[in-house]
Structure formats: structure tokens, C-alpha cells
N, C-alpha and C positions, 0 to 999 in steps of 0.2 A: 239698410232699408231707407234711410233718409236720403241718401244719394240717388237711389232709384226714383223716389218720389219727385225729387228736384229735377232730375233728368226728364221724367215723364211730363212734368209741368212745363218744362222748357219746350219740348216737342209739341205739346198740345197748343201752346201759345203760337208756335211757328205755324202749325196747321191752320189755326184760326186766321192768322195774318195772311197766309197764302190763299185761303178761301176768299178773303176780302179783296185781295189783289186780282184774283181770277174773275170775281164777280164784277168788279169795276171795268176790267178789260173786256169782258163779255158784253156788258151793257154798252160800252163805247163802240165796239165792233158792230153790235146789233143796230145801234142808231145810225152808224155810217152805212150799213147795208140797206136799212130802210129808207134813208135819205138819197141814196145813190140812184141814178137813172138806170133802169134795168137794161143791160146789154147782153150780147152773146157771150162776153167774157165774164159776166157777173157770176161769182161763185161764192156760195155761203158756207164753204167748208171750214173757214176760219171760225165762224160763229158756232158751227156745230162742234168743232174741236173744243172750243172754250166752254161750251155748254156741257160737253161730256166730262171735261176736267173738273168743272164745278160740281157736277153731280157725283163724281167719284169722291172728291174731297169732302163734300157735304155728307155723303153716306158714311164715310170714315169717321167724321166728327160725331155723327149720331151713334155709331157703334161704340165710340169711346165715351159717350154720354157727356159731351162738352156743351157748354152753354155760352151764348154770346148774344148781345143785344144788337150787334151790328150786322149780323147775317140775315139776309132777307129770304126766307124760304118760299115766299110767294112767287119768286121768279120761275120756279119749276112747278108746273101745275099738278103733277102727280104726287108731290110731297104735300100732304094735307095737314101734317102735324105743325105745331108751333115750336120754333127753335129759340126759346127765350132763356 
């Protein structure tokens, strides 16, 4: 039983770390897309993919009842809860 809890804690920590990495990457890509001059080749699919990955990981963290002070739920408007 102890090994299972240790393994779960390890995967939970990895999930929270991945959420933070995706959030930072999403914000960076969003700033680049907002600052770029709109052209015919401009495509926001990278930003949308990162947003979808963030939403998926965030919902998994909520399902697992994880808590973190570094995750910003305000980035996604339809998540109205606080993730503290």
C-alpha cells in the first residue's frame, strides 16, 4: 500500500509539473501570436493545441483532487473554481 501511495504522489507531482510547463509554453505562444503581424500564413493552431493540452491536464488534476499554488485557473474562462 505504501508503494502505491508513493507512486501516486510521484505521478501527481509529474502531472503538476507538466501543467506548469504547458501553461508557460501556451502563454509564450499566445504572446507571440498576439504580437505578430497578421498575415495570410498566420495560424493559431499551435496556441489552440497548447490550450487543449492545458485544459486536459488541468481537468485531470481536478479529477485527482490535486492542489497547487502555481497553477493559474484564470487562464481558462470556463473554469470558475479556484485551484489552490
